[in-house]
C-alpha positions as a Markdown table, in Angstrom:
| # | Residue | x | y | z |
|---|---|---|---|---|
| 1 | Met | 0.0 | 0.0 | 0.0 |
| 2 | Ile | 2.8 | 2.4 | 1.0 |
| 3 | Ser | 6.5 | 2.1 | 0.1 |
| 4 | Val | 9.0 | 4.7 | 1.3 |
| 5 | Lys | 12.4 | 4.8 | -0.4 |
| 6 | Gly | 15.4 | 6.9 | 0.6 |
| 7 | Leu | 13.3 | 9.6 | 2.3 |
| 8 | Ser | 15.3 | 12.5 | 3.7 |
| 9 | Lys | 14.3 | 15.8 | 5.4 |
| 10 | Thr | 16.6 | 18.5 | 6.9 |
| 11 | Phe | 15.3 | 21.5 | 8.9 |
| 12 | His | 17.6 | 24.6 | 8.8 |
| 13 | Thr | 17.7 | 26.4 | 12.1 |
| 14 | Ser | 19.6 | 29.5 | 13.2 |
| 15 | Ser | 22.2 | 27.3 | 15.0 |
| 16 | Glu | 22.7 | 24.2 | 12.8 |
| 17 | Pro | 20.8 | 22.0 | 10.4 |
| 18 | Val | 18.6 | 19.3 | 11.9 |
| 19 | His | 18.5 | 16.1 | 9.9 |
| 20 | Ala | 15.1 | 14.8 | 10.9 |
| 21 | Leu | 15.0 | 12.0 | 8.3 |
| 22 | Asp | 18.0 | 10.5 | 6.5 |
| 23 | Asn | 17.5 | 7.9 | 3.9 |
| 24 | Val | 14.3 | 6.3 | 5.3 |
| 25 | Thr | 13.2 | 3.1 | 3.6 |
| 26 | Phe | 10.3 | 0.9 | 4.7 |
| 27 | Ser | 6.9 | -0.4 | 3.6 |
| 28 | Ala | 3.3 | -1.0 | 4.9 |
| 29 | Glu | 1.2 | -3.7 | 3.3 |
| 30 | Ala | -2.5 | -3.4 | 2.4 |
| 31 | Gly | -4.7 | -4.1 | 5.5 |
| 32 | Glu | -1.8 | -4.1 | 7.9 |
| 33 | Val | -1.7 | -2.4 | 11.3 |
| 34 | Leu | 1.9 | -1.1 | 11.6 |
| 35 | Gly | 3.2 | 0.3 | 14.9 |
| 36 | Ile | 6.0 | 2.9 | 14.6 |
| 37 | Tyr | 7.8 | 3.3 | 18.0 |
| 38 | Gly | 10.8 | 5.3 | 19.2 |
| 39 | Pro | 12.0 | 8.0 | 21.6 |
| 40 | Ser | 11.3 | 11.7 | 21.3 |
| 41 | Gly | 13.3 | 13.4 | 18.5 |
| 42 | Ala | 13.6 | 10.2 | 16.5 |
| 43 | Gly | 11.9 | 11.7 | 13.5 |
| 44 | Lys | 8.5 | 9.9 | 13.8 |
| 45 | Thr | 6.4 | 13.0 | 13.5 |
| 46 | Thr | 8.3 | 14.3 | 10.5 |
| 47 | Leu | 7.8 | 10.9 | 8.9 |
| 48 | Leu | 4.1 | 11.0 | 9.6 |
| 49 | Arg | 3.7 | 14.5 | 8.1 |
| 50 | Cys | 5.6 | 13.4 | 5.0 |
| 51 | Leu | 3.3 | 10.3 | 4.6 |
| 52 | Ala | 0.3 | 12.5 | 5.1 |
| 53 | Leu | 1.5 | 14.8 | 2.4 |
| 54 | Leu | 1.7 | 17.7 | 4.9 |
| 55 | Glu | 5.5 | 18.0 | 4.7 |
| 56 | Thr | 7.7 | 17.9 | 1.5 |
| 57 | Pro | 10.9 | 15.8 | 1.9 |
| 58 | Asp | 14.1 | 17.0 | 0.5 |
| 59 | Ser | 14.7 | 13.7 | -1.4 |
| 60 | Gly | 13.3 | 10.2 | -1.8 |
| 61 | Gln | 10.1 | 8.6 | -2.8 |
| 62 | Ile | 6.7 | 7.9 | -1.2 |
| 63 | Leu | 4.9 | 5.3 | -3.3 |
| 64 | Phe | 1.1 | 4.9 | -2.8 |
| 65 | Lys | -0.1 | 1.8 | -4.5 |
| 66 | Gly | 3.0 | 2.1 | -6.8 |
| 67 | Ser | 2.7 | 5.8 | -7.7 |
| 68 | Asn | 5.1 | 8.4 | -6.4 |
| 69 | Val | 2.9 | 10.9 | -4.7 |
| 70 | Leu | 5.7 | 13.5 | -4.6 |
| 71 | Leu | 5.5 | 13.9 | -8.4 |
| 72 | Val | 1.8 | 14.8 | -8.6 |
| 73 | Ser | 0.1 | 18.1 | -8.0 |
| 74 | Gly | -3.3 | 19.9 | -8.4 |
| 75 | Glu | -6.4 | 17.7 | -8.8 |
| 76 | Glu | -4.4 | 14.4 | -8.7 |
| 77 | Leu | -2.8 | 15.4 | -5.4 |
| 78 | Arg | -6.2 | 16.4 | -4.0 |
| 79 | Arg | -7.5 | 12.9 | -4.9 |
| 80 | Leu | -4.5 | 11.2 | -3.3 |
| 81 | Arg | -5.0 | 13.2 | -0.1 |
| 82 | Met | -8.5 | 11.9 | 0.2 |
| 83 | Lys | -7.1 | 8.4 | 0.3 |
| 84 | Ile | -5.0 | 9.1 | 3.4 |
| 85 | Gly | -6.8 | 9.9 | 6.7 |
| 86 | Val | -4.9 | 11.5 | 9.5 |
| 87 | Val | -5.7 | 11.7 | 13.2 |
| 88 | Phe | -3.5 | 14.3 | 14.9 |
| 89 | Gln | -2.3 | 14.3 | 18.4 |
| 90 | Gly | -4.5 | 16.6 | 20.4 |
| 91 | Tyr | -7.6 | 16.0 | 18.2 |
| 92 | Asn | -7.4 | 19.4 | 16.3 |
| 93 | Leu | -11.1 | 19.9 | 16.4 |
| 94 | Leu | -12.7 | 23.2 | 15.7 |
| 95 | Phe | -14.4 | 24.3 | 18.9 |
| 96 | Ser | -16.9 | 26.6 | 17.1 |
| 97 | Arg | -18.4 | 23.5 | 15.3 |
| 98 | Thr | -20.5 | 20.6 | 16.5 |
| 99 | Ala | -19.1 | 17.1 | 16.3 |
| 100 | Leu | -21.1 | 16.6 | 13.1 |
| 101 | Arg | -19.9 | 19.8 | 11.5 |
| 102 | Asn | -16.3 | 18.9 | 12.4 |
| 103 | Val | -16.6 | 15.7 | 10.6 |
| 104 | Met | -18.3 | 17.4 | 7.6 |
| 105 | Leu | -15.3 | 19.8 | 7.2 |
| 106 | Pro | -13.1 | 17.7 | 4.9 |
| 107 | Leu | -16.1 | 17.1 | 2.6 |
| 108 | Glu | -17.0 | 20.8 | 2.5 |
| 109 | Ile | -13.5 | 21.7 | 1.5 |
| 110 | Gln | -13.8 | 19.2 | -1.3 |
| 111 | Gly | -16.9 | 20.8 | -2.6 |
| 112 | Tyr | -19.7 | 18.4 | -1.3 |
| 113 | Asp | -23.1 | 20.0 | -0.9 |
| 114 | Lys | -24.2 | 20.4 | 2.7 |
| 115 | Gln | -26.8 | 17.7 | 2.7 |
| 116 | Glu | -24.5 | 15.0 | 1.2 |
| 117 | Ala | -21.7 | 16.0 | 3.6 |
| 118 | Ser | -24.0 | 15.8 | 6.6 |
| 119 | Gly | -25.2 | 12.3 | 5.6 |
| 120 | Leu | -21.7 | 11.0 | 5.1 |
| 121 | Ala | -20.5 | 12.6 | 8.4 |
| 122 | Ser | -23.4 | 11.1 | 10.2 |
| 123 | Thr | -22.5 | 7.7 | 8.9 |
| 124 | Ala | -18.8 | 8.2 | 10.0 |
| 125 | Leu | -20.0 | 9.2 | 13.5 |
| 126 | Asp | -22.2 | 6.1 | 13.7 |
| 127 | Met | -19.1 | 4.0 | 12.8 |
| 128 | Val | -17.3 | 5.3 | 15.8 |
| 129 | Gly | -20.2 | 5.0 | 18.2 |
| 130 | Leu | -21.1 | 8.7 | 18.5 |
| 131 | Ser | -24.5 | 8.9 | 16.9 |
| 132 | His | -25.9 | 10.3 | 20.1 |
| 133 | Arg | -23.3 | 13.1 | 20.3 |
| 134 | Lys | -23.6 | 14.6 | 16.8 |
| 135 | Gln | -24.9 | 18.0 | 17.9 |
| 136 | Phe | -22.5 | 18.4 | 20.9 |
| 137 | Met | -19.8 | 21.0 | 20.9 |
| 138 | Pro | -16.2 | 19.7 | 21.5 |
| 139 | Ser | -16.2 | 21.5 | 24.9 |
| 140 | His | -19.0 | 19.2 | 26.0 |
| 141 | Leu | -17.3 | 16.0 | 24.9 |
| 142 | Ser | -14.9 | 13.8 | 26.9 |
| 143 | Gly | -11.4 | 13.1 | 25.7 |
| 144 | Gly | -12.4 | 9.7 | 24.3 |
| 145 | Glu | -15.3 | 11.2 | 22.5 |
| 146 | Lys | -13.1 | 13.9 | 21.0 |
| 147 | Gln | -10.8 | 11.2 | 19.7 |
| 148 | Arg | -13.7 | 9.4 | 18.2 |
| 149 | Val | -14.8 | 12.6 | 16.4 |
| 150 | Ala | -11.2 | 13.0 | 15.1 |
| 151 | Ile | -11.2 | 9.4 | 13.8 |
| 152 | Ala | -14.6 | 9.9 | 12.2 |
| 153 | Arg | -13.3 | 13.0 | 10.5 |
| 154 | Ala | -10.3 | 11.1 | 9.2 |
| 155 | Leu | -12.6 | 8.3 | 7.9 |
| 156 | Val | -15.3 | 10.4 | 6.3 |
| 157 | Thr | -13.5 | 10.6 | 2.9 |
| 158 | Gln | -13.3 | 6.8 | 2.9 |
| 159 | Pro | -9.5 | 6.6 | 2.8 |
| 160 | Glu | -7.4 | 3.5 | 2.2 |
| 161 | Val | -4.8 | 4.5 | 4.8 |
| 162 | Leu | -5.4 | 5.8 | 8.3 |
| 163 | Ile | -2.4 | 7.4 | 10.1 |
| 164 | Leu | -2.7 | 8.1 | 13.9 |
| 165 | Asp | -0.3 | 10.2 | 15.9 |
| 166 | Glu | -0.2 | 9.2 | 19.6 |
| 167 | Pro | -3.9 | 8.2 | 19.6 |
| 168 | Thr | -4.0 | 7.2 | 23.2 |
| 169 | Ser | -1.5 | 9.5 | 24.9 |
| 170 | Ala | -4.0 | 11.9 | 26.5 |
| 171 | Leu | -6.5 | 9.2 | 27.6 |
| 172 | Asp | -6.9 | 7.1 | 30.7 |
| 173 | Lys | -6.1 | 3.4 | 30.3 |
| 174 | Gln | -9.8 | 2.2 | 30.0 |
| 175 | Thr | -10.6 | 4.9 | 27.5 |
| 176 | Ala | -7.4 | 4.2 | 25.6 |
| 177 | Glu | -8.2 | 0.5 | 25.3 |
| 178 | Ser | -11.7 | 1.3 | 24.0 |
| 179 | Ile | -10.2 | 3.6 | 21.3 |
| 180 | Leu | -7.7 | 0.8 | 20.3 |
| 181 | Glu | -10.6 | -1.7 | 20.1 |
| 182 | Leu | -12.4 | 0.8 | 17.8 |
| 183 | Ile | -9.3 | 1.1 | 15.6 |
| 184 | Gln | -8.8 | -2.6 | 15.4 |
| 185 | Gly | -12.5 | -3.1 | 14.6 |
| 186 | Ile | -12.4 | -0.5 | 11.8 |
| 187 | Asn | -9.3 | -2.2 | 10.4 |
| 188 | Arg | -11.0 | -5.6 | 10.4 |
| 189 | Ser | -14.3 | -4.5 | 9.0 |
| 190 | Thr | -12.9 | -2.2 | 6.2 |
| 191 | Gly | -9.5 | -3.6 | 5.5 |
| 192 | Ile | -8.0 | -0.1 | 5.8 |
| 193 | Thr | -4.2 | 0.1 | 6.3 |
| 194 | Val | -3.3 | 1.6 | 9.7 |
| 195 | Leu | -0.1 | 3.3 | 10.8 |
| 196 | Ile | 0.2 | 4.2 | 14.5 |
| 197 | Val | 2.9 | 6.4 | 15.8 |
| 198 | Thr | 3.2 | 6.1 | 19.6 |
| 199 | His | 5.3 | 5.9 | 22.7 |
| 200 | Gln | 2.7 | 3.8 | 24.5 |
| 201 | Thr | 3.9 | 0.4 | 23.4 |
| 202 | Glu | 2.3 | -1.4 | 26.3 |
| 203 | Leu | -1.1 | -0.4 | 25.1 |
| 204 | Val | -0.9 | -0.2 | 21.3 |
| 205 | Gly | 1.4 | -3.1 | 20.7 |
| 206 | Ala | -1.3 | -5.7 | 21.0 |
| 207 | Ile | -3.3 | -4.5 | 18.0 |
| 208 | Cys | -0.3 | -4.2 | 15.6 |
| 209 | Asn | 0.5 | -6.9 | 13.0 |
| 210 | Arg | 4.1 | -5.6 | 12.9 |
| 211 | His | 6.3 | -3.2 | 14.8 |
| 212 | Ile | 9.0 | -0.8 | 13.6 |
| 213 | Tyr | 11.3 | 0.6 | 16.3 |
| 214 | Ile | 13.5 | 3.6 | 15.6 |
| 215 | Asn | 16.4 | 4.4 | 18.0 |
| 216 | Asn | 19.4 | 6.6 | 17.4 |
| 217 | Gly | 18.2 | 7.1 | 13.8 |
| 218 | Val | 18.2 | 3.4 | 12.9 |
| 219 | Leu | 15.5 | 0.8 | 12.3 |
| 220 | Ser | 16.0 | -2.0 | 14.7 |
| 221 | Glu | 17.2 | -5.4 | 13.6 |
| 222 | Pro | 14.7 | -8.3 | 14.2 |
| 223 | Gly | 14.4 | -8.9 | 17.9 |
| 224 | Tyr | 12.6 | -7.5 | 20.9 |
| 225 | Val | 12.0 | -3.8 | 21.2 |
| 226 | Pro | 13.8 | -2.5 | 24.4 |
| 227 | Asp | 11.6 | -2.3 | 27.5 |
| 228 | Thr | 8.4 | -3.4 | 25.7 |
| 229 | Gly | 8.6 | -7.1 | 25.0 |
| 230 | Leu | 7.4 | -6.5 | 21.5 |
| 231 | Leu | 9.1 | -8.1 | 18.5 |
| 232 | Ala | 10.5 | -5.6 | 16.0 |
| 233 | Thr | 9.8 | -7.1 | 12.6 |
| 234 | Pro | 11.2 | -5.0 | 9.7 |
| 235 | Arg | 10.9 | -6.5 | 6.2 |
| 236 | Ala | 13.9 | -7.7 | 4.3 |
| 237 | Gly | 16.0 | -4.7 | 3.1 |
| 238 | Glu | 14.3 | -2.1 | 5.3 |
| 239 | Thr | 16.5 | 0.6 | 6.9 |
| 240 | Ile | 15.6 | 3.8 | 8.6 |
| 241 | Ser | 17.8 | 6.7 | 9.7 |
| 242 | Cys | 16.2 | 9.7 | 11.4 |
């Protein structure tokens, strides 16, 4: 589904360049739940933003179903972005909009009429178990409910890939487990490919088919991820430097 080849990204600061990604290479198969782990500053968020087409790398390729997304623009790029749903850390909801209207937003941007956008957004909220909270403002929702709205918004365009940045970091253990059960259920029912960037290996690890561990800029060799008990399982030929 996604193949990353030789991806590099450097940020130029006033003091010195920061090499956030350096020759990153890995892949994610269709229908897979891939966990991406690593310490702070390892380049995970920069990698996520590149995969979500929110950051432009300096070099390398991002292949989506065989096509290099870095070579397209305009209408073709807009269509590709619809195929990749992103759930940001901190939800990124608009507090002036109800849950329903938050989920409608991507469709409105794409030019859907209000009635069709409302119907699709309602279906997405039903999928995440929030049909009873459609008209609630974010300030009246719990943390778990806000995360469900964010997931519904990412799913409303019917993407083929769902990327989640620290989806359980702000939640208590019970709520986090319910969100992970939801993500796993969506993966199983739709076949969507899921990439989860997280520090919480003890929670998220159980739902992943495969785990990538980044430490000191290098993708781990096959073996147990330190302090987690998880098995790091890169595919043959995969390397990551961050």
